[in-house]
N, C-alpha and C positions, 0 to 999 in steps of 0.2 A: 678322870671322875671311873667308876668302878662300873660295868658294864649295862646290868639292869638299871640302872637312877640311869643312862646317858641315854639308853634304851628309850625310859620314861618318858626322862627330858624331852630327846625329839619328836618322840609322837605329838606331845602335848606343846611342844610348838609349832609344828607342819599343822596338827588339828586344825589352832588357831588362825592358820594363816586362810586352811579350807573358811572358815568363818567368811572372813571378808573376806573370801573371792573366789565362789561356790553357790548356787544355788541356796537357799533357806530351804527349801520342799524337800532338798537332798539331803540339809545337815541335821534338819531335823526328822527325817524318817532315820538315818542310819549314826545317827554321834547328840541323840540325845535321847533318855529310858522314862518307859516308864510299863503300868500294869499293860498299856492299852501296845503302845509296842510289843513288848511282849506276847501277849495273845493274839497282833499280829505274826508272829513269828519273827522278826527281829532277834532273831538272842542274840546273836555279838555287839547287842548296845547295853548288854549288860559290860562288855569289856569296854567299848571303844565309848562309850557315854562316862567313860572312868579315864579317860584320856583327854575331858574334853572341857573347853574352856569359853566361852562365847567373845571375851571379853576380857580387857589389860586387866582390871581391877580387879577379875577372879584367875590374870594366868601366875601374874606376878607373887604375889604369896605363895604361892602352892608348885611351882618352880624351884621355889625359894628352900622354903620346907624338904621340897626333893631332895636338890642337891647338900644341904644341911647333913640331915638324918634319915637320905638317901646311904650315901657316903659311911656314913658312922655304923647302919646295922651294915651293910654291905662292906665294908673293911672287918666286920668282927663276926662273921657269921658265916657268909661267906652266900653266894649271887643267890642259890637256891632254894634259900630262909628269904632274899630279898624277894621272892620272885612269889614265892607261894604268899608272905604277907600280901601280896600287890594284889595280888587274885580273891584273897580271901576279902579286903577287904572293898576290893569291888563287886562281891556276892554278897556280899552285908550292907553292903551299900543298896543293894534291888533288895534286898529286904525287908528292905524299912521302905523302899518307897513302894513295895506293892501292897504289902500293911497297911502302911497308912490311909494307903487308898482305897481298898478294900474297908479300913474299919471306920476314918472317920467321913468317906465322900456318899456321898446318895447314889441314888441311881438315877437323880433325877438330875442330877450334878456330873453325873461320869465324862459328858462329856466338855465342862469344863477342864479337864486336867488337860495340861499344860506341861509336855514329857522335858523332864529336868537336867542339864550337865551336872555328872557327878566330878568332876575332875578333883572334886579336894577330900575322894572317898578311903583316896588311895595315900592324897598327905593326909586327911586324918588315922590312918594306920599304922601309919610309921610318930606317930607324932602319941600315941597312944604305944605304941613298942618301946620305944626311946622315957618315955616314964613309967614306963613298968623297971624297964631292964636298967636305964644308965642311966637316972636322974641328974646324979652330980657329973655323969663325964664331963666333964669341962672343954672349951670349944674357943675360937679368938675369932670375932665376925673380921676382927680389920689386920691378920695375920703380919703380926711388927715384925722386925725383926728384931731390935735392939732388946736382951731379955728384962730388963728392967719394964718396957712399956710393953711388953706381954705381961707379964704379972698383973700389971692394973685395967687388960683389958679380957679380960680370962673370965667365963659367964659359965654355970651350972648349964646343962640341958635341958634343965627343967623349968627354965626361963623362958624359954622360944615355946616348949613348950603352952604354959600357959597363956604367955602375949597370942600365939593361938585361937586358943579354947576362946580366951577374951574377941578378938573378930569375929570367929563362927559367931556367938554367945549377939556380940553387937550385930552382925550382917540380920541374924533370925528377931532379934528382939525389934527389930529398924523394919522390919515388913521387906526388907530384898532377898526376897524369894520368888521373883517371876518366872526367871528362866536355871533355879542353882535348888538343891533338897538338903537345906539343912539336916533334916531329920538320918540322912544319908550319912551325911559325915561327921554325925554324932555313932549312928555305925558302924562306920567301917573304924572308928579313934576305937571305943568297943572290943574293935575287931582285933586290932591291936594290940592294943591290953592284953585280954584274951590268948591270943597264939607267943606272944612273945612268951607267957609265964609261964603256957604249956612246953615251946618247943624251943628257942632261947638259950645260949645259954652266958 
């Protein structure tokens, strides 16, 4: 596993375990993000929120994206671009969250804002970058040794990207937004597209 991808995966797993065992008050304060957390000076949540997953269903697809797309991007473009792409996705995610809360949440409802786990913003940035630059690059999820079997199970990279987008849309349309922020995920995706078109070869 490539270095930055490995760091993101391991950090996500550690934070997920922390959600299971650490006091919720501590985790809410330091591993979820919103306009409120930024205003209170918890600026680190821009980044800690980007590797934060409270439940297994949130963690698994994102780790799958990190492993699949992260290895491709870091392998082709290097760890520096992988790091900057992840950073860009995190910043785009918090910008989307704050913008939504500023525009759509009234002053009377501001106390009802629930800080979000933004674990999908990095996954979104990776998915966007892959779709922009490497949509037809092939991958084999089964890694079979036989050459004919390998050819049968080769898929272009845009297929898992489309699947990720469909999953995100489904979660948004079904109202699974209690502690996740779909607007941040799609902002991360767009940031990945823009970064890839500008900087990746």
